[in-house]
N, C-alpha and C positions, 0 to 999 in steps of 0.2 A: 683617481684610482691609486695613484702612487702612495697616498697617505694610508690607504686601506691595507697595504701589504704588511704593515707593522701591527695590525690588530690580531688579538688572540681569537680562538675559535668562538668564544662566548660573544665577543663584540661583533664578529662576522654574522652570527645568527641574529643578533639584535638588529644589525643593519638590514639584513634580508627581510626579517619580519616587519620592521617598520616601513620598509619600502612597499611591501605587499599590501599593507593596510590602506594605502592610497589608491589601490586598484579595486574595482567592483568585486565584492565577495562572490557574486554569482558567475563571474566571468570564467569561462574555461581557460582563457589565456592566462589569467592570474594563477589559476590552479596549476596549469602546466609549468608556468615559470617557477612556482614554489616547488613543485615536484622535481623539476630538473635541477634546481639549486640544491635541494636536499640530497639528491642522488650524487651530484658532483662532490659535495662535502663528504658523503658517506664513503664513496669509492676512494677519494683522496685520503681520508683518515684511515681507512683499512689498509691502503697501500703504504701509508706512512708507518703504521704499526708493523707491517710485514718487513719493511726495510730496516727499521730500528731493532726489532726483536728477533727477526729470522734471517737477516742478511739477504732478503729477497731483492731481485732486480726486476723493474718493470719498464717496458718501453712505452713512451708516451702514447703511441698509436694504439697499444693494447688497452691502456687505461681509457682512452677516448671511446674505443669500441665497446668496452665494458659499460661505460656510462650510457651510451646510446642504447645498448641492449636492455639495460635495466629500465631506462625511461620508457621505451616502447612497451615493455611488459607491464609496467605500472599504469601507463596511460590506457592500455587496452583493458586492464582490470577496472579502472574507473569508468570507462565508457560503457562497459558491460553493466556496471552498477547503475549508471545513469539511465540506461535503457530499462532496467528492472524497476527503477524508481517510478517510472511512468505507470507501472501496474501495482503500485502500493496504495492501500486505502488512505484517503486524505479526509480531514474533517470538512463539514459543509461550511457555507458562508456564515459570517457573523450573524447571530440571532436565529439561525435555523437549526433544525435537527435532521439527522439522516437515519432512515430506517432501511437497513439491509435485510433482505429476505432470501430464503432458499428452501429447497425441498429435497428430501432423500427418500428414494423408493427402496423398500425392502419387502420382497415377496409380493403379496397382494395388498400391501399397505403403503401409504406415503406419509412421511413425517415432515411437518412444516415448522419453520422457525423464522423469527425476525428479531433483530436487535436494534436498539435505538441509542444513538450517541449525539451529544451536543456539539456546538461549534469549537469546543476545546478538545474533542475526541474522547470525552468521558462517557463511559457506558452508563446509560440512565435507565434502561429497561430491557427485558428479554421475555419473549412469549413463544409458546409452542402449541402445536395441535396435531391432529392426525386426520387422515382421509382414507376411507376404505376403497381405494382405487390404486392400481399400479401404473396409471397413465401419467407419465412424467410431465407433460405439458399442462394437463389439468392440475397437477400438484403445484406447479409453479404459479398458476393463476390463484389457487387457494392460498399460497404463501403470500402473494402480493395483497390479496384481500385481507389476510390476517394482519398484515402490516398496516393497512388502511384502518381497519377496525381498532387496532391498538393505538394508533396515533389519534384517532377521533376520541376514544375513551380517555386518553391522557390529555385531551384538549390542547394539542400542540398546533399552533397557528401556522408556522412556516416549516414545511417538511419537504425533503427530497427523498423519494423512495428509490432504492437501487436493487436491481435484479440482474443476475447473470444469464437470464433467459431472453435472448435477443428476440425470439419469435413472440413471446408474451408481451414484451415491451412494444413491439411493432404493432401487434393487434390492438392493444389497448390505446396507444397513442394515435392510431390511424383508423378513424371510423369507416373509411372506405375499404379497409382490408377485408377480403372475403373470408368469413368464418361463420359457422353455424353450430347448432346443437348446444351442449353444455358450455362450450367455450364462449359462445356469444352471450349466454346468460351471465357468466361471471365477468366477461369483459364489460358488459353494460353496467353491472354493479360497481365495478372499479372506476369506470368512467364517471359514474354518478358521484362517487366519493371525490374525485378530482374536480368535478364541476362545482360541487358545494363549497370546496375550499380553494379559493383562488391562488393561495400561496403554496399549494401542493403541486408536485410534479413527479413524474416517473421517468427514470433514465436507466439505460443499460450500462453495466460495467463488466469488466473481465472477471472470470472466476478468481484470478489472483488478487482482486480487490474485494473479494467477498468471502474471505476465509472464515471470518467469525460466524457469519450466518450459516455457512456450509458445515462447519464443524458442530455448531449447535444442533442443526438438523440431524446430523449423524449421531450425536450424543443422545438426542431425544429418542432416536430409533432403538438405542440400546438400553436406555434408562426407563423409557415409558413414563416420563414425567412431562405433564402437560399443563396448559393454562399460563397464568402469569408466573414467571420464574423468579426466584430469589437470586440476585446476582452473586451474593456471597456463597451460594451453594454450587455455583457453576465451576467446573474444573478449569485449572489455569490454562490448559492447552486450548480452551475455547476463548476465554476472556483476553488472552494475549495473542490471539491468532493474527491480528492485523498490525502488530507492532512494527515500526519502521525497521528496515534492513540495516544491519551493521555495515560500515564501510568495508571494502575488500582488504 
C-alpha cells in the first residue's frame, strides 16, 4: 500500500477497476466494494477541491460519516433496483418463443392481445381480437386461446405462454380444479392445444412482466384494429413496454 500513495487519481482508478475484474461480476459484494470505493474517491475529491479553492476545513469524522451516508443511500437504491429486476420481462430459453397475452375490458366488450418474442427478445408477431363479453376471466381465457391459435398457425415448436391471470393459469394447468360452464369449455380447448404440443407450457407472470401484451390490449380497445398486426404499425409505447429498467 505504501507504493500506492504516490499514484495519481487515474492510476488509482485503474488499480481499483483491475482488482474488481477478478471478482465475480454478479457478486453483490463486488458491487458494494466498487460502490464504496467510488464514493470514497468522490467524497475525497470533492473535499480536496473545497479545501484548495474555498479554504474549507473538514474533520475526518465528518468525511467518514458523509461516505457512510452516501454508501447506504446508493446501496439501498441498487437493492430496490434488484427487487424490481425480478419483475422485468426476460426472454425465454434458447430455441423457444414466448407468447405473452392479456385482455382489456371496456364496457360490454373485451379486447384480446398476444405478442410473440424469440429467445433474443425480438418481437416476432402480434395478434388481437375482441369478445362480446365484459367477463374479465372469460376474456383472459380467450386471450390465452388466441395465443395458442397464433402459435399453432405460426408453426412454433417450443413455446412458453405467459398470462398475468393467476386463476386462468391454475384452472388450465390443474384438471382437478372445479370449474364449469364456458370456462370449462375454453379450458378444455387450451388443454388440448398444450396436449398436442409437448414443448408448449403455460405459466403465470406478474403484470409488471406483461406490459407489452397489456398495452397492446389497451391500444386495441382504442384503435379497433384486429387480427394479425403489423409490428411496424404498432406505437412505440407498446413495442418498448418491456424494455429493461435503467440503473438507479
